[in-house]
N, C-alpha and C positions, 0 to 999 in steps of 0.2 A: 321428333319433338318430345320433350318430357311430359309425362302425364301428371306432374306435380300440380300445375295450376288448375287442372280439371278437378283433382281431389279437393283442393282448397275451395273451389267454387261450390262443389257438392256440400261440403261441411257448412258453408255459410248459408246455403239454401235450407238445409235442414234446421239450422238454428233460427231462421226467419219465421218459419211456420210451426215451430214448437209451441204448444200452449203456454200462455203466460203464467199459469199457476203451477206448472210442472217443476219438479225439483231438478235443477241443472246448475252446472258450474258456470261462472262468468267466462266470456270468451278469453282465450289466451291473450295476455298482454294488457287486459282492462283491470283496474283496481277493484277490490271487493267492496260492497257497500258498507259504510260505517254508521254507528249510532250518531245522531246529531249532537253537537256540543250542548244545545238547549235541553235535550233529554237528560243528559248526564247531569247537568247543573240542577235540573228539576228534581231528580232522584236524590241527589246529595242533599238538597235543601229539605226534602221530606224527611230523610233519615235524621238530619240534624234537629229538625223541629221535634220529631218523636222522641229522640234521645234526650233533648233538653227538657222536654215536658216531663219525661219520666224521672230525670234527675231531680227537677224541682219538686216533683210529687213525693219521692222517697226521702228528700232532705227538707221537707217543709217544716219539720220540727226545729230546724236550725235557723233557717232564714226568715220564716214568718214572724216569730217573736221579735227578731232583731229589727226588721224593717217595717213592721205592721204600722207604726206611727207615721211612716213616710208615705205609705200608700193610701189611695182614696178608700174611704170607709166601705163603699159598696164592694170594692175588690177584696178587701179583707174579709168581709162577711161571706162572699162567695167561696173564697178559698177555705174558710173554716167549715162551711157547710159541705163542700165537695171533698175536701181532704183535711179533716180536723187533725190537730196536733196529736201524735201518738202518746199514750201514757208511758212513763218511764218509772219503774219501781226501783228504789235503792235497795241493794242487798245488804240489809243490816247485819245478817250473820257474817258476812265477809268483814264488816267492821269489827264484830266480836272476835273473829279469828285473827285480827291483826293486819288486815289488808295486804297480806303478802310481805309485810315488813316487820313481822314479830311485834307489832304495836298492840299487844294484848294487855288490857287492863289488869293491874295487880299481879303482873309477872315480872321476873327479873329483867331489869332494863338493859343488862348486858347482852341479852339476846338481840334486842333492837340495835345496839351499838355494833354487834358482830355482823348484822345484816348490812349496816352502812358500810363496814369494811369491805364486805363482798362487792358492793357497788361502787367502791372507791370514793365514797363520800366521807369526808373527815368531819366529825362533830366536834364541838367545844363543850367541855364539861365545866359548869359553874356551880361551886358550892354556895348554898344560900343559908346555911346554918341549921342547927336542929335536926340533923340527919336528912336534910332535903337538898336536892340537886336540880339543876337544869341541864338538859341535854339540848344543845342548840345546833341545829343543822340549817342549811340554806332554805328558808321559807317555813320553818317549823320550829316549835319549842316543845319539848317533853318534860313534864314536871315529875320528879321522882321523890318518893318518901320512903324511908327505910329500905332502900334498894329495890323498890318495885314501881312500875309505871302507875301514876296516880291520875294525872290529867295530861291533855296536850292540846295544841292548836296548830292546824296545818293551813297555810296560805296556798290555796290551790293555784291561783294565778301565778305565783312565783314558781311553784313546783312544775307546772306545765310549760314555763318559759325556760327553765334551767335544764340543759341537756344532761346534767349530772344525775338527774332523777329519771332518765329515760327508761331504765330497767324497771321502774315502778309504775310507769304509765299504764301498761296493759292491765295490771291488777285494779288500778283505780277506775279504769274505763269499764272493765267487766262488771264492777260493782255499781256503775252508772254514777260514779262520783268524779265527774270531770266539769270543767268550766262551761260546758255546753248544756249542762242540765238546767232547765228552767223551772220556775216556780209553778207555772201552769201545767207542764208535763208531769210534774211530781203530784201535784195536789188535784188536778182535774179542773181547777178554776179557769174561767174563760178570759180573764184579764190579767196582764202582767202588772204586779204592784210596783210602785215607785218607792225609793228609798230602801232602808234596811228591813228585812223580814227574817224570821227564824222558824225552823221546823225541827222538832225534837223527837227522839225516840228513846224510851226508857227501856233498857234491857231487863229481861226477867232472869238473867243469869247472875245471881248474887254471889258475893265472896264475903267470908267472915274474917274480919280484922279485929285488932285489939279493941277498937271503939265500937264494934258491932257489925252488923250486916250492911254491906254497901253495894249499891247497883250502878253500873255505868249508864250514863245518859249522853247520847250522841246528838249534838245540835248542828244542823246545817245552816250556815249564814248565807243569805242571798242579798245581793245588791241590785236594785231595779229589776228584780226577777231572775237574776242569773247567780248560779252557785259560786261562791268565792271562798268560803272557808269551812273547815270541819273542826269542831271542838268536842273534846271529850271532858265531860264533867262527871261528878259523882253525887249520888243521892243516898243518904243513910235511911235504912229501914229497920225491920225488926232486929232485936238483939238476942232473941231466944232461938236457938237453932231448931227447936221443935216446931216453931212457928214459921220457919223460912219456906218460901215457895219451892215446889219441885222444880229441878233443873231440866 
């Protein structure tokens, strides 16, 4: 008689009396225990909740101003206390350096036109008489006097909708000059204003022209608390070079 059945009986006997806490493999032919589906769903839910909460926290400066009026006031107050909107400072020096587009006040406008050519954006030149020009591109107008950039107006909503400006977007965003910039993040005020508001910066970098010393003034135009336009204006100052401020 074969001894194989006796060997099998001995193996089953040893498995029967083995301590429950011992490390052992499941009997041959039996499936290994698996994690219950409920546990898996629970862990996934926890991960999603933590991830979603973190995403809301780090992007609160974008969604809270946009939806605060639709949320209950106690909820808004709690979010502002626990996770206030982070301050965002505009890089005014980036504006003075031309925002990566050679939009430098009182410099040759052809440098800007050349940059548009690099980006495959075709401007339209409009002569307005008396040695003045308008350089028109999608979403912006640059005013030129005697061959140099004098003022301009940039419609940021248009610029960020138009893929032709895609190569310009990183420079604008790096300077915090995007349509996501809010009045409260820039100024530190607690409430978003309604209607049109302006925030201006007068550069201390003057330039001497035939009519005297002139300073760039950069004005940010907000609508209902959201940045919508950038405007370059000029302000005349001292006409005596000896009285001009240090650069």
